[in-house]
LUMGUPA-951595 format. One record per residue (C-alpha): x, y, z; residue number from 0; residue in three letters. Coordinates in nm, 3 decimals, decimal comma. Layout:
% LUMGUPA-951595
<pt><px>X</px><py>Y</py><pz>Z</pz><resi>NUM</resi><resn>ALA</resn></pt>
...
% end
This chain:
% LUMGUPA-951595
<pt><px>8,311</px><py>14,735</py><pz>6,243</pz><resi>0</resi><resn>MET</resn></pt>
<pt><px>8,511</px><py>14,546</py><pz>6,503</pz><resi>1</resi><resn>ILE</resn></pt>
<pt><px>8,852</px><py>14,667</py><pz>6,616</pz><resi>2</resi><resn>ASN</resn></pt>
<pt><px>9,098</px><py>14,380</py><pz>6,629</pz><resi>3</resi><resn>LEU</resn></pt>
<pt><px>9,398</px><py>14,610</py><pz>6,664</pz><resi>4</resi><resn>GLY</resn></pt>
<pt><px>9,665</px><py>14,596</py><pz>6,931</pz><resi>5</resi><resn>LEU</resn></pt>
<pt><px>9,589</px><py>14,873</py><pz>7,176</pz><resi>6</resi><resn>ASP</resn></pt>
<pt><px>9,874</px><py>15,030</py><pz>7,375</pz><resi>7</resi><resn>PRO</resn></pt>
<pt><px>9,736</px><py>14,916</py><pz>7,711</pz><resi>8</resi><resn>TRP</resn></pt>
<pt><px>9,726</px><py>14,558</py><pz>7,585</pz><resi>9</resi><resn>GLU</resn></pt>
<pt><px>10,085</px><py>14,584</py><pz>7,467</pz><resi>10</resi><resn>ALA</resn></pt>
<pt><px>10,199</px><py>14,717</py><pz>7,806</pz><resi>11</resi><resn>MET</resn></pt>
<pt><px>10,012</px><py>14,440</py><pz>7,990</pz><resi>12</resi><resn>LYS</resn></pt>
<pt><px>10,187</px><py>14,180</py><pz>7,770</pz><resi>13</resi><resn>MET</resn></pt>
<pt><px>10,525</px><py>14,344</py><pz>7,828</pz><resi>14</resi><resn>GLY</resn></pt>
<pt><px>10,592</px><py>14,396</py><pz>7,458</pz><resi>15</resi><resn>LEU</resn></pt>
<pt><px>10,882</px><py>14,605</py><pz>7,333</pz><resi>16</resi><resn>GLU</resn></pt>
<pt><px>10,791</px><py>14,972</py><pz>7,286</pz><resi>17</resi><resn>VAL</resn></pt>
<pt><px>10,944</px><py>15,170</py><pz>6,999</pz><resi>18</resi><resn>GLU</resn></pt>
<pt><px>11,000</px><py>15,537</py><pz>7,068</pz><resi>19</resi><resn>GLU</resn></pt>
<pt><px>10,923</px><py>15,777</py><pz>6,784</pz><resi>20</resi><resn>LEU</resn></pt>
<pt><px>11,032</px><py>16,131</py><pz>6,707</pz><resi>21</resi><resn>GLU</resn></pt>
<pt><px>10,779</px><py>16,388</py><pz>6,816</pz><resi>22</resi><resn>LYS</resn></pt>
<pt><px>10,633</px><py>16,557</py><pz>6,510</pz><resi>23</resi><resn>LYS</resn></pt>
<pt><px>10,496</px><py>16,911</py><pz>6,487</pz><resi>24</resi><resn>LYS</resn></pt>
<pt><px>10,159</px><py>16,789</py><pz>6,368</pz><resi>25</resi><resn>ASP</resn></pt>
<pt><px>9,968</px><py>16,559</py><pz>6,598</pz><resi>26</resi><resn>GLU</resn></pt>
<pt><px>9,898</px><py>16,214</py><pz>6,459</pz><resi>27</resi><resn>LYS</resn></pt>
<pt><px>9,530</px><py>16,120</py><pz>6,438</pz><resi>28</resi><resn>PRO</resn></pt>
<pt><px>9,422</px><py>15,864</py><pz>6,697</pz><resi>29</resi><resn>VAL</resn></pt>
<pt><px>9,092</px><py>15,672</py><pz>6,712</pz><resi>30</resi><resn>ALA</resn></pt>
<pt><px>8,817</px><py>15,834</py><pz>6,918</pz><resi>31</resi><resn>ALA</resn></pt>
<pt><px>8,780</px><py>15,535</py><pz>7,153</pz><resi>32</resi><resn>TYR</resn></pt>
<pt><px>9,141</px><py>15,570</py><pz>7,277</pz><resi>33</resi><resn>VAL</resn></pt>
<pt><px>9,161</px><py>15,732</py><pz>7,626</pz><resi>34</resi><resn>PRO</resn></pt>
<pt><px>9,338</px><py>16,069</py><pz>7,642</pz><resi>35</resi><resn>GLU</resn></pt>
<pt><px>9,648</px><py>15,941</py><pz>7,825</pz><resi>36</resi><resn>GLN</resn></pt>
<pt><px>9,706</px><py>15,686</py><pz>7,549</pz><resi>37</resi><resn>TRP</resn></pt>
<pt><px>9,645</px><py>15,943</py><pz>7,275</pz><resi>38</resi><resn>LYS</resn></pt>
<pt><px>9,941</px><py>16,137</py><pz>7,408</pz><resi>39</resi><resn>LEU</resn></pt>
<pt><px>10,149</px><py>15,819</py><pz>7,446</pz><resi>40</resi><resn>TRP</resn></pt>
<pt><px>10,081</px><py>15,724</py><pz>7,082</pz><resi>41</resi><resn>LEU</resn></pt>
<pt><px>10,230</px><py>16,053</py><pz>6,962</pz><resi>42</resi><resn>GLN</resn></pt>
<pt><px>10,579</px><py>15,931</py><pz>7,056</pz><resi>43</resi><resn>THR</resn></pt>
<pt><px>10,547</px><py>15,552</py><pz>7,098</pz><resi>44</resi><resn>ASN</resn></pt>
<pt><px>10,427</px><py>15,247</py><pz>6,917</pz><resi>45</resi><resn>ARG</resn></pt>
<pt><px>10,424</px><py>14,869</py><pz>6,950</pz><resi>46</resi><resn>VAL</resn></pt>
<pt><px>10,438</px><py>14,651</py><pz>6,640</pz><resi>47</resi><resn>GLU</resn></pt>
<pt><px>10,248</px><py>14,323</py><pz>6,610</pz><resi>48</resi><resn>LEU</resn></pt>
<pt><px>10,575</px><py>14,154</py><pz>6,522</pz><resi>49</resi><resn>ASN</resn></pt>
<pt><px>10,691</px><py>14,229</py><pz>6,879</pz><resi>50</resi><resn>ALA</resn></pt>
<pt><px>10,496</px><py>13,912</py><pz>6,963</pz><resi>51</resi><resn>MET</resn></pt>
<pt><px>10,628</px><py>13,566</py><pz>6,887</pz><resi>52</resi><resn>ASP</resn></pt>
<pt><px>10,400</px><py>13,342</py><pz>6,679</pz><resi>53</resi><resn>SER</resn></pt>
<pt><px>10,248</px><py>13,160</py><pz>6,975</pz><resi>54</resi><resn>GLU</resn></pt>
<pt><px>10,164</px><py>13,482</py><pz>7,160</pz><resi>55</resi><resn>LEU</resn></pt>
<pt><px>10,028</px><py>13,644</py><pz>6,844</pz><resi>56</resi><resn>PHE</resn></pt>
<pt><px>9,793</px><py>13,354</py><pz>6,768</pz><resi>57</resi><resn>VAL</resn></pt>
<pt><px>9,677</px><py>13,342</py><pz>7,130</pz><resi>58</resi><resn>SER</resn></pt>
<pt><px>9,616</px><py>13,718</py><pz>7,135</pz><resi>59</resi><resn>TRP</resn></pt>
<pt><px>9,428</px><py>13,713</py><pz>6,804</pz><resi>60</resi><resn>LEU</resn></pt>
<pt><px>9,211</px><py>13,417</py><pz>6,907</pz><resi>61</resi><resn>GLU</resn></pt>
<pt><px>9,128</px><py>13,601</py><pz>7,230</pz><resi>62</resi><resn>GLY</resn></pt>
<pt><px>9,020</px><py>13,907</py><pz>7,032</pz><resi>63</resi><resn>LYS</resn></pt>
<pt><px>8,806</px><py>13,704</py><pz>6,795</pz><resi>64</resi><resn>MET</resn></pt>
<pt><px>8,648</px><py>13,485</py><pz>7,065</pz><resi>65</resi><resn>THR</resn></pt>
<pt><px>8,475</px><py>13,789</py><pz>7,209</pz><resi>66</resi><resn>GLU</resn></pt>
<pt><px>8,284</px><py>13,833</py><pz>6,882</pz><resi>67</resi><resn>TYR</resn></pt>
<pt><px>8,237</px><py>13,469</py><pz>6,785</pz><resi>68</resi><resn>ASP</resn></pt>
<pt><px>7,866</px><py>13,408</py><pz>6,741</pz><resi>69</resi><resn>LYS</resn></pt>
<pt><px>7,912</px><py>13,064</py><pz>6,585</pz><resi>70</resi><resn>GLY</resn></pt>
<pt><px>7,878</px><py>12,960</py><pz>6,224</pz><resi>71</resi><resn>LYS</resn></pt>
<pt><px>7,716</px><py>13,204</py><pz>5,984</pz><resi>72</resi><resn>VAL</resn></pt>
<pt><px>7,384</px><py>13,073</py><pz>5,860</pz><resi>73</resi><resn>ILE</resn></pt>
<pt><px>7,253</px><py>13,239</py><pz>5,543</pz><resi>74</resi><resn>PRO</resn></pt>
<pt><px>6,903</px><py>13,381</py><pz>5,507</pz><resi>75</resi><resn>ASP</resn></pt>
<pt><px>6,602</px><py>13,165</py><pz>5,415</pz><resi>76</resi><resn>THR</resn></pt>
<pt><px>6,616</px><py>13,251</py><pz>5,045</pz><resi>77</resi><resn>ILE</resn></pt>
<pt><px>6,981</px><py>13,147</py><pz>5,015</pz><resi>78</resi><resn>THR</resn></pt>
<pt><px>6,921</px><py>12,824</py><pz>5,208</pz><resi>79</resi><resn>LEU</resn></pt>
<pt><px>6,612</px><py>12,744</py><pz>5,001</pz><resi>80</resi><resn>THR</resn></pt>
<pt><px>6,792</px><py>12,809</py><pz>4,671</pz><resi>81</resi><resn>ASN</resn></pt>
<pt><px>7,081</px><py>12,589</py><pz>4,780</pz><resi>82</resi><resn>SER</resn></pt>
<pt><px>6,847</px><py>12,303</py><pz>4,874</pz><resi>83</resi><resn>LEU</resn></pt>
<pt><px>6,658</px><py>12,333</py><pz>4,546</pz><resi>84</resi><resn>GLU</resn></pt>
<pt><px>6,985</px><py>12,329</py><pz>4,346</pz><resi>85</resi><resn>GLN</resn></pt>
<pt><px>7,104</px><py>12,020</py><pz>4,533</pz><resi>86</resi><resn>THR</resn></pt>
<pt><px>6,778</px><py>11,834</py><pz>4,470</pz><resi>87</resi><resn>VAL</resn></pt>
<pt><px>6,773</px><py>11,947</py><pz>4,105</pz><resi>88</resi><resn>ARG</resn></pt>
<pt><px>7,125</px><py>11,811</py><pz>4,048</pz><resi>89</resi><resn>LYS</resn></pt>
<pt><px>7,024</px><py>11,477</py><pz>4,199</pz><resi>90</resi><resn>ARG</resn></pt>
<pt><px>6,710</px><py>11,461</py><pz>3,982</pz><resi>91</resi><resn>VAL</resn></pt>
<pt><px>6,911</px><py>11,553</py><pz>3,671</pz><resi>92</resi><resn>GLU</resn></pt>
<pt><px>7,169</px><py>11,283</py><pz>3,745</pz><resi>93</resi><resn>GLN</resn></pt>
<pt><px>6,898</px><py>11,021</py><pz>3,805</pz><resi>94</resi><resn>GLU</resn></pt>
<pt><px>6,735</px><py>11,107</py><pz>3,471</pz><resi>95</resi><resn>ILE</resn></pt>
<pt><px>7,070</px><py>11,101</py><pz>3,288</pz><resi>96</resi><resn>VAL</resn></pt>
<pt><px>7,147</px><py>10,760</py><pz>3,443</pz><resi>97</resi><resn>ASP</resn></pt>
<pt><px>6,801</px><py>10,632</py><pz>3,344</pz><resi>98</resi><resn>GLU</resn></pt>
<pt><px>6,835</px><py>10,754</py><pz>2,984</pz><resi>99</resi><resn>ILE</resn></pt>
<pt><px>7,183</px><py>10,602</py><pz>2,954</pz><resi>100</resi><resn>LEU</resn></pt>
<pt><px>7,059</px><py>10,271</py><pz>3,093</pz><resi>101</resi><resn>ARG</resn></pt>
<pt><px>6,763</px><py>10,264</py><pz>2,852</pz><resi>102</resi><resn>GLU</resn></pt>
<pt><px>6,992</px><py>10,348</py><pz>2,557</pz><resi>103</resi><resn>ALA</resn></pt>
<pt><px>7,227</px><py>10,064</py><pz>2,644</pz><resi>104</resi><resn>GLY</resn></pt>
<pt><px>7,513</px><py>10,302</py><pz>2,714</pz><resi>105</resi><resn>TYR</resn></pt>
<pt><px>7,737</px><py>10,057</py><pz>2,902</pz><resi>106</resi><resn>GLU</resn></pt>
<pt><px>7,702</px><py>9,790</py><pz>2,634</pz><resi>107</resi><resn>GLU</resn></pt>
<pt><px>7,768</px><py>10,041</py><pz>2,355</pz><resi>108</resi><resn>ARG</resn></pt>
<pt><px>8,084</px><py>10,162</py><pz>2,530</pz><resi>109</resi><resn>VAL</resn></pt>
<pt><px>8,200</px><py>9,801</py><pz>2,579</pz><resi>110</resi><resn>ARG</resn></pt>
<pt><px>8,143</px><py>9,722</py><pz>2,210</pz><resi>111</resi><resn>LEU</resn></pt>
<pt><px>8,321</px><py>10,040</py><pz>2,091</pz><resi>112</resi><resn>ARG</resn></pt>
<pt><px>8,620</px><py>9,967</py><pz>2,316</pz><resi>113</resi><resn>MET</resn></pt>
<pt><px>8,629</px><py>9,611</py><pz>2,180</pz><resi>114</resi><resn>LEU</resn></pt>
<pt><px>8,630</px><py>9,753</py><pz>1,827</pz><resi>115</resi><resn>HIS</resn></pt>
<pt><px>8,922</px><py>9,984</py><pz>1,920</pz><resi>116</resi><resn>LEU</resn></pt>
<pt><px>9,123</px><py>9,724</py><pz>2,110</pz><resi>117</resi><resn>SER</resn></pt>
<pt><px>9,360</px><py>9,632</py><pz>1,824</pz><resi>118</resi><resn>THR</resn></pt>
<pt><px>9,458</px><py>9,990</py><pz>1,739</pz><resi>119</resi><resn>SER</resn></pt>
<pt><px>9,474</px><py>10,079</py><pz>2,109</pz><resi>120</resi><resn>LEU</resn></pt>
<pt><px>9,706</px><py>9,786</py><pz>2,179</pz><resi>121</resi><resn>THR</resn></pt>
<pt><px>9,938</px><py>9,895</py><pz>1,896</pz><resi>122</resi><resn>LYS</resn></pt>
<pt><px>9,944</px><py>10,252</py><pz>2,027</pz><resi>123</resi><resn>ARG</resn></pt>
<pt><px>10,015</px><py>10,131</py><pz>2,382</pz><resi>124</resi><resn>CYS</resn></pt>
<pt><px>10,326</px><py>9,950</py><pz>2,260</pz><resi>125</resi><resn>GLU</resn></pt>
<pt><px>10,472</px><py>10,287</py><pz>2,159</pz><resi>126</resi><resn>LEU</resn></pt>
<pt><px>10,334</px><py>10,484</py><pz>2,453</pz><resi>127</resi><resn>LEU</resn></pt>
<pt><px>10,637</px><py>10,484</py><pz>2,686</pz><resi>128</resi><resn>VAL</resn></pt>
<pt><px>10,867</px><py>10,603</py><pz>2,408</pz><resi>129</resi><resn>GLU</resn></pt>
<pt><px>10,616</px><py>10,863</py><pz>2,286</pz><resi>130</resi><resn>GLU</resn></pt>
<pt><px>10,557</px><py>11,006</py><pz>2,636</pz><resi>131</resi><resn>VAL</resn></pt>
<pt><px>10,934</px><py>11,013</py><pz>2,702</pz><resi>132</resi><resn>SER</resn></pt>
<pt><px>10,999</px><py>11,201</py><pz>2,379</pz><resi>133</resi><resn>ASN</resn></pt>
<pt><px>10,735</px><py>11,465</py><pz>2,455</pz><resi>134</resi><resn>VAL</resn></pt>
<pt><px>10,856</px><py>11,510</py><pz>2,815</pz><resi>135</resi><resn>LEU</resn></pt>
<pt><px>11,215</px><py>11,547</py><pz>2,697</pz><resi>136</resi><resn>ASN</resn></pt>
<pt><px>11,107</px><py>11,837</py><pz>2,475</pz><resi>137</resi><resn>ASP</resn></pt>
<pt><px>10,853</px><py>11,985</py><pz>2,719</pz><resi>138</resi><resn>TYR</resn></pt>
<pt><px>10,980</px><py>11,921</py><pz>3,073</pz><resi>139</resi><resn>ARG</resn></pt>
<pt><px>10,707</px><py>12,137</py><pz>3,229</pz><resi>140</resi><resn>GLU</resn></pt>
<pt><px>10,437</px><py>11,897</py><pz>3,109</pz><resi>141</resi><resn>LYS</resn></pt>
<pt><px>10,294</px><py>11,617</py><pz>3,320</pz><resi>142</resi><resn>CYS</resn></pt>
<pt><px>10,293</px><py>11,261</py><pz>3,181</pz><resi>143</resi><resn>TRP</resn></pt>
<pt><px>9,919</px><py>11,236</py><pz>3,245</pz><resi>144</resi><resn>HIS</resn></pt>
<pt><px>9,849</px><py>11,536</py><pz>3,022</pz><resi>145</resi><resn>ASP</resn></pt>
<pt><px>10,061</px><py>11,385</py><pz>2,745</pz><resi>146</resi><resn>VAL</resn></pt>
<pt><px>9,870</px><py>11,056</py><pz>2,763</pz><resi>147</resi><resn>VAL</resn></pt>
<pt><px>9,538</px><py>11,245</py><pz>2,765</pz><resi>148</resi><resn>SER</resn></pt>
<pt><px>9,641</px><py>11,438</py><pz>2,453</pz><resi>149</resi><resn>ASN</resn></pt>
<pt><px>9,735</px><py>11,114</py><pz>2,275</pz><resi>150</resi><resn>ILE</resn></pt>
<pt><px>9,403</px><py>10,957</py><pz>2,375</pz><resi>151</resi><resn>GLY</resn></pt>
<pt><px>9,209</px><py>11,259</py><pz>2,252</pz><resi>152</resi><resn>ASN</resn></pt>
<pt><px>9,383</px><py>11,242</py><pz>1,912</pz><resi>153</resi><resn>GLN</resn></pt>
<pt><px>9,311</px><py>10,873</py><pz>1,850</pz><resi>154</resi><resn>LEU</resn></pt>
<pt><px>9,068</px><py>10,795</py><pz>1,570</pz><resi>155</resi><resn>GLU</resn></pt>
<pt><px>8,750</px><py>10,650</py><pz>1,722</pz><resi>156</resi><resn>LEU</resn></pt>
% end
């Protein structure tokens, strides 16, 4: 575990505003790494992170993190190997799908089906603006693209 907290000595060095607290009967727990003088100080004082302006806060936090920055995390061999195999498998699958579609005349079949549908599609397009407007007037939260998609999905193929 890495402590990225604002320690009292850091706050004092930065000149941040200190808030005084009421002394309580019971001593507040303080982390073991805190020197004794600061343990006593923390019983009646505190400094909030919001005592820093945004620029100072970001600078302070980056300074804390830089100390522990070991570069990009690289997964273990098994994870890397699995990722590579999945990537290659997806490429192989896509190549085979493309090959099967080519052999089956997919593009030509789509072209012919669209040609067959062109008359009914043209008629529907003539009414599209009015139809989309009507739906959006009733359902203002909808997006025009979704309405057109729904119409397209309901057309008889």
